[in-house]
N, C-alpha and C positions, 0 to 999 in steps of 0.2 A: 820657613814656609806657614808653619802653624801659626805663628804671630800675625803674618800677613792675614790669613784667614779670619782670625779673631778681631783683627782691625777693621775689616770689611764688614763682620757680622755687628759689631759694636756701632759703626756708623750708620748700617741700614737700620738697627733696631732705633737708634737715636732720632732719624729721619721719621721712622713710623710713629715713634712716641710724640714728636713735634706735632705731626700732622693729626693724631688724635687729640692731643691737647688742643690745637688750634680750632678744631671742629667742634668737639664735644664740650671742653671745659671752659674756653674762653668766654668772657664776658659778652654776652649778645648786645649789650647797650652799645657797643662800638660798632656794632652794624647798623647802617643807616640805610633808608629807603628814600632817597630824595629825588626830586625831578632832575633828570639828566641836563636839562638846559640851565639849571642852576648850580651845577656840581663843577667842580675843578676837575681837569684830566690828570689822572695819576695812576700809581700803582698799589695804592692801599685801599682796604675796605672803606667803601663808601664813596670813593672817587670814581668818576668816570673812565671807563676803559679806553686806552687809546685806540683809535681805529688803524686798521692794517689792512692790507691786500697781498694776498699770495695765491699761487696756483696750486691745483690738486696735481697729482701724478699723471692725470689724463688731460692736463692743460686748461681745465676750468678755472677762471679767475674767480676768487672768493674774497668778499670784504665782510669785517666784522659786522659793520654798521648795516649790512643787508638783514641781520638778525634782530634789530632792534624791536623789542615786543615779544621777544622769546628769552627763555632762561638758557644760558649757553656755558658750556664748559670749554675753556680755551686751555688744552693740555700740551705742554712741551715734553718731547719724548724721543728716544732713539731705539733702534733694535738691539744695541749692544749693553744697554742699561738693565741689570736684573730687576729692580723695582718697577721699571716700565713693563717689563714682561710679566711680572706678577698682577699688575693692575688691569692690563688690556682684557683679560676675560670678564672681569667685574664691569668693565667699563661698556663693553659690548653687550653684555646682559642688561645693563642699565639703559643702555640706548634702545634696545628692543623693547623692554618692559614699559619704559616712560615715554617712548618716541622722543628722546631728549636730543637736543642739538649739541653735538660734540665737534669741537674743531681741533683735531689732533695735529699739531705743528711738529713735523719731524726734523729735526737738526741734521739735515741731510748732508752738510759739508763734512759730519763727523762719520758718515756710513761708509762702508767699504764699497758698496755698489748699490745702483737702483735696483738691482736682482735681489739683493739681501732684503731690501724694504719689501718688494713683491712678495718674496718668500714668506716673510713675516706676516704680512697682511693676510696672505691665504691661510697660513698654519693657524692663525687666530679667528679666523672667519670674520674680519673687521669689516664692517658695512657704513660705519659713520664716516664723515668727511675727514680725509687725511691731506694735510697741506705739506708742501715742501718749502722749507726755509733754507735755500740753497747758500745763502750769504750770511747766514745767522743775523739778518737785519732785525727780524721780529723777535727772536728770542733775545737779542741784545737789548731792544727796546723794552721788553717786558722783564729784563733782568733775571731771565730764567738760567742761572748758572748751575743749580743742582737740578738733577732729573730723578724722576718727573716733577714737573712744577705745573699745578693746575691753577687756573683762575676762574671762580665761579661768578658769573655775570648775571644780573637781574635783568627783568624786562625793560627797565630804563636805561640800560647799558652801563650801570654802575657796578663796580666790583663789590660783590657781597662777600667772598672770602677767597683766600688765597692758602694753597695747600702745597707745601714742599715736602715731596715724598709719596709713595703710592697711597692712592684712596682705594678703599674697598667698597662694595655695594651698599652696604649699610649706610655709610658716611655720605655717599652720593644721593641716596634717597632722603636722608635726614635734612641735608642742606637744601635740596630742590624743593621739599615740603615747606621749608621755613621761608624761601625766597618768594618775592612777589613776582 
């Protein structure tokens, strides 16, 4: 049992370390700000984020392209994911402080029930947009196999950064201030 706990801790620390490296240390020259019309659609920095359409838990339809002109965080998460739980308070604070557009895509097919999701959102006081990816279509499209995974998308609709692992408030602020 002790070994299992250590392995989980090592994996979580590794994901956090990679996220910090990717945000803070990585070469900013690989981050491009090009016109969305001239950019290939893809999942890497500088590529245009693929459009998608999902519903909120209230039944409202939301498309990523509706937010063109805004900086957006597309965050893939689940209630059972410890790093997701750890980043939610910072994400909510960031949303409130910066009036940031956050599209939190819940991997609904992995959840115990809708009640579990509702209780989670209430417990954490989440007020940003939460979307239901019931069939894992969008999470598969975005290759979000590790949770949480966040795509930070600039005003042109291009991927400015990809973070695998939990983000903290300072990371979100730093990247949003760098983006156009």
